[in-house]
Chimera marker file (.cmm) of the C-alpha trace (Angstrom):
<marker_set name="trace">
<marker id="1" x="102.384" y="265.712" z="142.326" r="1" g="1" b="0" radius="0.5"/>
<marker id="2" x="101.686" y="262.590" z="140.316" r="1" g="1" b="0" radius="0.5"/>
<marker id="3" x="98.847" y="261.583" z="142.619" r="1" g="1" b="0" radius="0.5"/>
<marker id="4" x="96.944" y="264.689" z="141.529" r="1" g="1" b="0" radius="0.5"/>
<marker id="5" x="96.867" y="263.409" z="137.956" r="1" g="1" b="0" radius="0.5"/>
<marker id="6" x="95.771" y="259.808" z="138.579" r="1" g="1" b="0" radius="0.5"/>
<marker id="7" x="92.121" y="260.666" z="137.997" r="1" g="1" b="0" radius="0.5"/>
<marker id="8" x="92.834" y="261.837" z="134.443" r="1" g="1" b="0" radius="0.5"/>
<marker id="9" x="95.649" y="259.390" z="133.719" r="1" g="1" b="0" radius="0.5"/>
<marker id="10" x="93.472" y="256.364" z="133.048" r="1" g="1" b="0" radius="0.5"/>
<marker id="11" x="91.094" y="258.079" z="130.574" r="1" g="1" b="0" radius="0.5"/>
<marker id="12" x="94.049" y="259.616" z="128.704" r="1" g="1" b="0" radius="0.5"/>
<marker id="13" x="95.790" y="256.227" z="128.620" r="1" g="1" b="0" radius="0.5"/>
<marker id="14" x="92.632" y="254.646" z="127.173" r="1" g="1" b="0" radius="0.5"/>
<marker id="15" x="92.393" y="257.379" z="124.534" r="1" g="1" b="0" radius="0.5"/>
<marker id="16" x="96.042" y="256.818" z="123.608" r="1" g="1" b="0" radius="0.5"/>
<marker id="17" x="95.428" y="253.081" z="123.229" r="1" g="1" b="0" radius="0.5"/>
<marker id="18" x="92.384" y="253.737" z="121.046" r="1" g="1" b="0" radius="0.5"/>
<marker id="19" x="94.371" y="256.164" z="118.900" r="1" g="1" b="0" radius="0.5"/>
<marker id="20" x="97.168" y="253.615" z="118.496" r="1" g="1" b="0" radius="0.5"/>
<marker id="21" x="94.710" y="250.870" z="117.623" r="1" g="1" b="0" radius="0.5"/>
<marker id="22" x="93.000" y="253.119" z="115.085" r="1" g="1" b="0" radius="0.5"/>
<marker id="23" x="96.354" y="253.782" z="113.369" r="1" g="1" b="0" radius="0.5"/>
<marker id="24" x="96.903" y="250.031" z="113.036" r="1" g="1" b="0" radius="0.5"/>
<marker id="25" x="93.310" y="249.440" z="111.897" r="1" g="1" b="0" radius="0.5"/>
<marker id="26" x="93.582" y="252.130" z="109.222" r="1" g="1" b="0" radius="0.5"/>
<marker id="27" x="96.800" y="250.560" z="107.958" r="1" g="1" b="0" radius="0.5"/>
<marker id="28" x="98.893" y="253.623" z="108.682" r="1" g="1" b="0" radius="0.5"/>
<marker id="29" x="101.285" y="251.931" z="111.145" r="1" g="1" b="0" radius="0.5"/>
<marker id="30" x="102.554" y="248.477" z="111.935" r="1" g="1" b="0" radius="0.5"/>
<marker id="31" x="101.728" y="247.116" z="115.402" r="1" g="1" b="0" radius="0.5"/>
<marker id="32" x="105.386" y="247.294" z="116.464" r="1" g="1" b="0" radius="0.5"/>
<marker id="33" x="105.429" y="251.017" z="115.619" r="1" g="1" b="0" radius="0.5"/>
<marker id="34" x="102.638" y="251.624" z="118.091" r="1" g="1" b="0" radius="0.5"/>
<marker id="35" x="104.122" y="249.334" z="120.760" r="1" g="1" b="0" radius="0.5"/>
<marker id="36" x="107.520" y="250.986" z="120.332" r="1" g="1" b="0" radius="0.5"/>
<marker id="37" x="106.068" y="254.453" z="120.755" r="1" g="1" b="0" radius="0.5"/>
<marker id="38" x="104.207" y="253.267" z="123.860" r="1" g="1" b="0" radius="0.5"/>
<marker id="39" x="107.450" y="251.977" z="125.373" r="1" g="1" b="0" radius="0.5"/>
<marker id="40" x="109.302" y="255.210" z="124.595" r="1" g="1" b="0" radius="0.5"/>
<marker id="41" x="106.452" y="257.229" z="126.120" r="1" g="1" b="0" radius="0.5"/>
<marker id="42" x="106.491" y="255.186" z="129.326" r="1" g="1" b="0" radius="0.5"/>
<marker id="43" x="110.276" y="255.487" z="129.728" r="1" g="1" b="0" radius="0.5"/>
<marker id="44" x="110.324" y="259.240" z="129.046" r="1" g="1" b="0" radius="0.5"/>
<marker id="45" x="107.355" y="259.885" z="131.375" r="1" g="1" b="0" radius="0.5"/>
<marker id="46" x="108.931" y="257.851" z="134.171" r="1" g="1" b="0" radius="0.5"/>
<marker id="47" x="112.237" y="259.683" z="133.736" r="1" g="1" b="0" radius="0.5"/>
<marker id="48" x="110.571" y="263.099" z="133.835" r="1" g="1" b="0" radius="0.5"/>
<marker id="49" x="108.652" y="262.253" z="137.009" r="1" g="1" b="0" radius="0.5"/>
<marker id="50" x="111.781" y="260.953" z="138.758" r="1" g="1" b="0" radius="0.5"/>
<marker id="51" x="113.899" y="263.925" z="137.673" r="1" g="1" b="0" radius="0.5"/>
<marker id="52" x="111.261" y="266.443" z="138.744" r="1" g="1" b="0" radius="0.5"/>
<marker id="53" x="111.099" y="264.835" z="142.192" r="1" g="1" b="0" radius="0.5"/>
<marker id="54" x="114.888" y="264.864" z="142.424" r="1" g="1" b="0" radius="0.5"/>
<marker id="55" x="115.226" y="268.505" z="141.427" r="1" g="1" b="0" radius="0.5"/>
<marker id="56" x="112.342" y="269.578" z="143.679" r="1" g="1" b="0" radius="0.5"/>
<marker id="57" x="114.019" y="267.939" z="146.669" r="1" g="1" b="0" radius="0.5"/>
<marker id="58" x="117.473" y="269.305" z="145.771" r="1" g="1" b="0" radius="0.5"/>
<marker id="59" x="116.208" y="272.846" z="145.342" r="1" g="1" b="0" radius="0.5"/>
<marker id="60" x="113.910" y="272.603" z="148.380" r="1" g="1" b="0" radius="0.5"/>
<marker id="61" x="110.877" y="273.752" z="146.459" r="1" g="1" b="0" radius="0.5"/>
<marker id="62" x="107.633" y="273.340" z="148.339" r="1" g="1" b="0" radius="0.5"/>
<marker id="63" x="105.352" y="270.716" z="146.806" r="1" g="1" b="0" radius="0.5"/>
<marker id="64" x="102.914" y="271.981" z="144.227" r="1" g="1" b="0" radius="0.5"/>
<marker id="65" x="99.319" y="272.332" z="145.330" r="1" g="1" b="0" radius="0.5"/>
<marker id="66" x="96.625" y="272.224" z="142.726" r="1" g="1" b="0" radius="0.5"/>
<marker id="67" x="93.326" y="273.975" z="143.070" r="1" g="1" b="0" radius="0.5"/>
<marker id="68" x="94.791" y="276.909" z="144.979" r="1" g="1" b="0" radius="0.5"/>
<marker id="69" x="95.998" y="280.167" z="143.544" r="1" g="1" b="0" radius="0.5"/>
<marker id="70" x="99.669" y="280.731" z="144.294" r="1" g="1" b="0" radius="0.5"/>
<marker id="71" x="99.238" y="284.504" z="144.516" r="1" g="1" b="0" radius="0.5"/>
<marker id="72" x="96.756" y="284.407" z="147.393" r="1" g="1" b="0" radius="0.5"/>
<marker id="73" x="97.921" y="286.206" z="150.542" r="1" g="1" b="0" radius="0.5"/>
<link id1="1" id2="2" r="1" g="1" b="0" radius="0.2"/>
<link id1="2" id2="3" r="1" g="1" b="0" radius="0.2"/>
<link id1="3" id2="4" r="1" g="1" b="0" radius="0.2"/>
<link id1="4" id2="5" r="1" g="1" b="0" radius="0.2"/>
<link id1="5" id2="6" r="1" g="1" b="0" radius="0.2"/>
<link id1="6" id2="7" r="1" g="1" b="0" radius="0.2"/>
<link id1="7" id2="8" r="1" g="1" b="0" radius="0.2"/>
<link id1="8" id2="9" r="1" g="1" b="0" radius="0.2"/>
<link id1="9" id2="10" r="1" g="1" b="0" radius="0.2"/>
<link id1="10" id2="11" r="1" g="1" b="0" radius="0.2"/>
<link id1="11" id2="12" r="1" g="1" b="0" radius="0.2"/>
<link id1="12" id2="13" r="1" g="1" b="0" radius="0.2"/>
<link id1="13" id2="14" r="1" g="1" b="0" radius="0.2"/>
<link id1="14" id2="15" r="1" g="1" b="0" radius="0.2"/>
<link id1="15" id2="16" r="1" g="1" b="0" radius="0.2"/>
<link id1="16" id2="17" r="1" g="1" b="0" radius="0.2"/>
<link id1="17" id2="18" r="1" g="1" b="0" radius="0.2"/>
<link id1="18" id2="19" r="1" g="1" b="0" radius="0.2"/>
<link id1="19" id2="20" r="1" g="1" b="0" radius="0.2"/>
<link id1="20" id2="21" r="1" g="1" b="0" radius="0.2"/>
<link id1="21" id2="22" r="1" g="1" b="0" radius="0.2"/>
<link id1="22" id2="23" r="1" g="1" b="0" radius="0.2"/>
<link id1="23" id2="24" r="1" g="1" b="0" radius="0.2"/>
<link id1="24" id2="25" r="1" g="1" b="0" radius="0.2"/>
<link id1="25" id2="26" r="1" g="1" b="0" radius="0.2"/>
<link id1="26" id2="27" r="1" g="1" b="0" radius="0.2"/>
<link id1="27" id2="28" r="1" g="1" b="0" radius="0.2"/>
<link id1="28" id2="29" r="1" g="1" b="0" radius="0.2"/>
<link id1="29" id2="30" r="1" g="1" b="0" radius="0.2"/>
<link id1="30" id2="31" r="1" g="1" b="0" radius="0.2"/>
<link id1="31" id2="32" r="1" g="1" b="0" radius="0.2"/>
<link id1="32" id2="33" r="1" g="1" b="0" radius="0.2"/>
<link id1="33" id2="34" r="1" g="1" b="0" radius="0.2"/>
<link id1="34" id2="35" r="1" g="1" b="0" radius="0.2"/>
<link id1="35" id2="36" r="1" g="1" b="0" radius="0.2"/>
<link id1="36" id2="37" r="1" g="1" b="0" radius="0.2"/>
<link id1="37" id2="38" r="1" g="1" b="0" radius="0.2"/>
<link id1="38" id2="39" r="1" g="1" b="0" radius="0.2"/>
<link id1="39" id2="40" r="1" g="1" b="0" radius="0.2"/>
<link id1="40" id2="41" r="1" g="1" b="0" radius="0.2"/>
<link id1="41" id2="42" r="1" g="1" b="0" radius="0.2"/>
<link id1="42" id2="43" r="1" g="1" b="0" radius="0.2"/>
<link id1="43" id2="44" r="1" g="1" b="0" radius="0.2"/>
<link id1="44" id2="45" r="1" g="1" b="0" radius="0.2"/>
<link id1="45" id2="46" r="1" g="1" b="0" radius="0.2"/>
<link id1="46" id2="47" r="1" g="1" b="0" radius="0.2"/>
<link id1="47" id2="48" r="1" g="1" b="0" radius="0.2"/>
<link id1="48" id2="49" r="1" g="1" b="0" radius="0.2"/>
<link id1="49" id2="50" r="1" g="1" b="0" radius="0.2"/>
<link id1="50" id2="51" r="1" g="1" b="0" radius="0.2"/>
<link id1="51" id2="52" r="1" g="1" b="0" radius="0.2"/>
<link id1="52" id2="53" r="1" g="1" b="0" radius="0.2"/>
<link id1="53" id2="54" r="1" g="1" b="0" radius="0.2"/>
<link id1="54" id2="55" r="1" g="1" b="0" radius="0.2"/>
<link id1="55" id2="56" r="1" g="1" b="0" radius="0.2"/>
<link id1="56" id2="57" r="1" g="1" b="0" radius="0.2"/>
<link id1="57" id2="58" r="1" g="1" b="0" radius="0.2"/>
<link id1="58" id2="59" r="1" g="1" b="0" radius="0.2"/>
<link id1="59" id2="60" r="1" g="1" b="0" radius="0.2"/>
<link id1="60" id2="61" r="1" g="1" b="0" radius="0.2"/>
<link id1="61" id2="62" r="1" g="1" b="0" radius="0.2"/>
<link id1="62" id2="63" r="1" g="1" b="0" radius="0.2"/>
<link id1="63" id2="64" r="1" g="1" b="0" radius="0.2"/>
<link id1="64" id2="65" r="1" g="1" b="0" radius="0.2"/>
<link id1="65" id2="66" r="1" g="1" b="0" radius="0.2"/>
<link id1="66" id2="67" r="1" g="1" b="0" radius="0.2"/>
<link id1="67" id2="68" r="1" g="1" b="0" radius="0.2"/>
<link id1="68" id2="69" r="1" g="1" b="0" radius="0.2"/>
<link id1="69" id2="70" r="1" g="1" b="0" radius="0.2"/>
<link id1="70" id2="71" r="1" g="1" b="0" radius="0.2"/>
<link id1="71" id2="72" r="1" g="1" b="0" radius="0.2"/>
<link id1="72" id2="73" r="1" g="1" b="0" radius="0.2"/>
</marker_set>
């Protein structure tokens, strides 16, 4: 499932870095605030991906397919 999102992951990551830099530049946050939030985001995202893979395999759900309607016969 994660491989489907790699094409949008890099642009979103760049936008997040620009937003964090702009908060520092504007004087609204200290650099460690932005770095800390980046670290929390990475840990939470990694945990969610691992847990979703675990639960999908435990519940024997078929892998998600993107670009196809699930209600097609």
